[in-house]
Structures are given as structure tokens and as C-alpha cells.
N, C-alpha and C positions, 0 to 999 in steps of 0.2 A: 075264734080260730086258734089263738095262741094258748088258750087254756088247755086245749087238747095236747098241744106240743109240750107244754110245761109238765104235764102229767107223765110224759114219756121220756123227757130229755135226760133223765138220770140213767137210762139204759144205753149201752153202746150201740152205735149205728151198725146195722147188719152189713157184713162184708169186711169191716175193719179188722175184727179180731181173728177171723178165720183165714184172711188173705193178706197178712201183713207184708208178705214178700212182694206183693203186686204194687207197682208204681201207679197204676190206675185201678181204683177199687170198684167193687160192685155198686150198682146204683142204690141210693138211699133216698127216703122221703126228704124233699128239699127243706120244708119247714122244720122238720125234726133236726136236720143237720144244722140249720141256722140257730134253732133254740139251744142246742147243745154248745155251739161255738160262741154265741153272743148272749150270755146270761147277764142279769143285773140291770140296773137302771141308769148306767152311765150314758151320756149323750150319744157316743159312738155306737153302743150296743142297741139303743132304741132306734137310731137311724138305720142301722143295718137290718134289724128285724122288719122295719117298715118297708125297706127296699125289697127284701126277699118276698114279703107278702104282695107287694105291687107286681113284681114280675111273675109271681105265682098266679095271680088273678088275670093280669093283662095279657101275658104271653103263653099261658097254659103250660108253664114249666112245673111239673109235679115232683120231679126227682132229679138228682144230680149224681154224677160219678166223681167222687173226690179224687183229685190228682195229687201226687206227691209234690210237696212244696219245697222245691229247690230251684237252682238257677237254670235248669232245663225245663221248668214247668210248662212254659208256653209251647215249646217245640214238642214236648211229650203229649200235651193235650191235642195239638193239631194233628200230629202223626197218628195218634190212636184213632181219632175220628176218621181220618183218611183210610186207614187199614180196616177199621170196623165197618165202614160203609162200603168197602170194596171199590173205592174211587179209582178209575183207570190211571195208569202211569202217564205222567204229563207228556203232551205231544212233543215238546221240544226235546225231552229226554229220549224219546223214541228215535228222533231224527239225528241226535248227537250222541256219540259214544262217550258217555260221561266218565267212563273209566280212564279215558285218555286226557281228560281236561287238565289234571295237574301238570303233566309234561307239556301239553300244548301251551299253557300259560307261561311256562318256563322258556321253552325253546322258540315258540313262535312270537310271543309278545314280550319276552325279556323280563318277566316278573319274578326275578330270583329272590325278591324280598318275601315271597311266600314261605321261605324257610323260617320266618318268624311266626308262622301260624301256631297257635296254641290249642292243644286238645284238652279243653277244660282245665283242670288243675295241673295238667302236664304241660310244662313250659317248653321252651325252645327245643325243637327237634332237629334243626339243621338240615343237612342233605337227606336225612331219613324221612323227612316230611312227605316226600312224594310217594314213597312206598306205603306209608301209614295212611295217607289220604286215599290211595287206590284201594286199600283193604276196607276202609270205611265205605267207600262208594260201592264196592262189590257187595257188601252186606246189605246196603241200602237198596240197591237194584234187585238183588235176589229176593229179599223179603217182600218188597212191594209187588214185583211181577209174579210172585207165587201166590200171594193172598188175594190180589184184586180179581183174578178170573173166577174165583169161587162165587157161585150164586146162592150158596147156603149160608144164611146169617149165623147159624149155630156153629158151623165150621170156622167162619171168620172169627167169631168170639173166642173159640178154642185156640186158634192160632195167635190171636192177640194176647190171650192169657199167657201163652208160652213166651212170646216176645217181650211183654212188659213185666216179666218176672226175671229177666236175664239182664242184669245191670251192665255187664260188659258189652253185650250186643246193643243195648239201648244207647250207650255212649257212642258207639260207632255210627249208629243211625243219625244221632243229633249232630255229630261232628261232620258227617256227610252233608247234612242240610246247611250247616254253617258255611262249608266250602262252596256249595252251589249258590248260596246267597252272595258270597264274595265274587264268584264268577260273573253274576249279573251286575254287581256293582262295578266291576272292571269294564264290562261291556257297556253299561250305561254311561260311565265316565267318558269313554272313547266316543260314544255317539253324541253326547252333549258337546264335546269339543268340535265335532264335525257339523254341528248345527241341526242335528236330527231332533224331532219331537219325541219326548218320552213321558210316561206317566208322571204326574205332578210330584209324587212322593220322592222321586229322585232329586228334584230341586231342593226339597226340604232336607233330604239327607246330606247333600253336598253343601248346603248353606250353613251347616254347623261348623264351628271352628275345630271341633274334635273329629270331623269326618269330611274334610274338604277334598280329599282324594282317597282312592282305594286303600292305600297303605295306612293312612291315619284311621280310616274306618275299621280296618282289620285290627289294628293295635288297640284302639280305644273303645270299640263297641262290640266287635265280633269275638276277639280272644277272651274277654271276661265271661262270655256266656258259658255256663257249665262250671264256672269257677267262683267268681265274686259277684256277678250280677246276672240278671236274666235278660229277656228280650224287651227292648223299649218299644214304645208305640210306633215310632217311625219304622223300626225294623219289622214290626208286624205286617206292615204293608208289603215289605220285601219278602217275607215268608209266604204270604198268599200268592204273590207274583211268581215266585220261584217254583212253587208246587202247583200252580195253576188251580187254586181253589179260592172260593169266595168265603172268607172267614167272617161270620156274623158274630158279634160280641155284645152281650148284655152287660153294661157297666153299672153296677149297683150304686156306685157313688154319684151317678148322674141320673138316677131315677127321677121321673117327673120333668125331665128336660128332653130336648130333641137329641141330645148326645147320649141318651141311654142306650140306644141301639146303633151300633156303627158297623161298617164293613171295612175289611182289610183285604185287598186294596179297594178304594172307592170306585175306581174305573175298571172293575172286573169285566171279563168277557162273558157274554150271555150263555155260552156253553160250559162254563166252569161249574163244577159241583159246589154245593154249599155245605159248610160245616158250621156248627154253633158252639160257642164257648160262653162262660159267664165268669166275671171277675169282680172282686171287691176293691182292687187297688191298681189295676192295669199292670200287674206284675205276675201274680199267681192266678192261674186259670183252672176252673173246673169244667166238667162237661154236663150241660143240661140235657135232660130227657123231656122233649116237648110232646105233649099229648095233643093230637090233632082234633 
């Protein structure tokens, strides 16, 4: 199988050269992608080639969409799948006016520390944070509610191509997700104090010294996303919970183990839509194309 790939790996993957402005590229043959990236006989390269071949055979993943490798990678891969599949706007966001959440947290719950929210590499915004968050949420709601009603996959792909070639718009989308994640962390923290049962990942999140409360979570884990670090595994549970999607991830470093295929969150609801990602390191994610 790899002899075929080696013969072709000197050629560029289709989609990279012609669409360099896209942060999510056109799909490419997965084994060709792997052969080009993991050349040589170093132990790591041999392990990764073996892992790619295993998921190729076991899970029928024939191709992948390479996703731009930066600290927004996980959010980008998730949101692209959501938009590309036309997954409906989350139920809780239909019932709640998300555009008013920044002011609600300030005036109703006294969370004035949200002024320390960072927009990727853009640091302290002060009192301007509420207006900036509202603009991010407006873009987020507009793009999702416009793309999801379309029943035409070709139209959704075209809309995705437009969205994921606009860096400024993308950043607003990801910062909106970060804020909505923070909203649920605040809600979860208050519910735990009142003795309510919550998904297990909230306990994992608050058990860390670096995220024992919403403020420390925001400062140490949320603010760095889009700047210095990406989404950690515990936060992936929160991403799925916030967007009401079941995120199935194929972890290539865990091939041949029961942890190769995981779900974020684990206790998803049966009516949530499923999206699939593949990762080499639990940090950067690509989008697998699964052949039924």
C-alpha cells in the first residue's frame, strides 16, 4: 500500500497550492497526505504511517481535509464540520438571546472580571469588551443561522469556502465560541455550588489548580486560545457541550487501543448531531472523510 504512496508523495497534495488562502483545504487522499508528511524511517514517522494505515482500513477513512495548524485549529475544524453539514443552531441558543449574554453576566451576575477576556493575541480590552463580544456573537449567530437551513450541500460548501477564507470573520466566530464556553463554565460553577448534578467533565475542569473557578479558567485556559495555545482535551468536552454536537475523534497516537476513538463530550445527548475529527497529537485536528 505504501509503495503506491511513495511513488506520488513528491507531488503537492491537491487543494493546497490553488487554495492557500483557505484555512480548511480541499480533501486529499489520506495515505498520500501521511506519506508526504511522515517521510523517512525515524520511529515517529513509522508509527504515524502505521496509525494512518490502521484508521484507513478499520474506519474507512479514505481522505482528509487538512486544517490550518494554529491555536484556533480545534475550533476551526469543529465549526467547519458544523457548517458544512448544516447542523441546526443549538436549542439553548434558540431559547436564549446570546447577544445579551455579555451584559447579563455583568449586570445580573456581577462578572465584571470579564473585562480581562482576551481576543486571541489581542489582550486586555477593558470596558470595550462587551461591545466586542456582542459583535463576535452577532457574526456567529448570523453565519450559523444563514447556512444551516440550506439543504443543498454544494451551496453549503460554497458558503464555507467564503467563511473560511476570511481571517477576520473567522476570528470573530472562534472568539464567540470561547465566550459561550465561558458562559457555560460560569453556569456550571454556580450549579455545582448549589449541589446540582452536571456532566463529569465539569468536575475534571474545576479540579485543576489552574481552573478552579471561572476566572482562573478564563485567564489560564480560555484566553490563550488563538494566541499561544490551542484547545486542551478537557476543553474539547466543553466545546461539544456548548455547541450541542457529538465530536468523534480518531486519535492516531492511540491506535490499537480502546482510546483510539473518543467522544467529546462522553455523555452526549442522543439527538445531538455527530461530527468527526482526526488528530496526531490532541492539539491539531484535521477533518476525515469517511466512506460508508
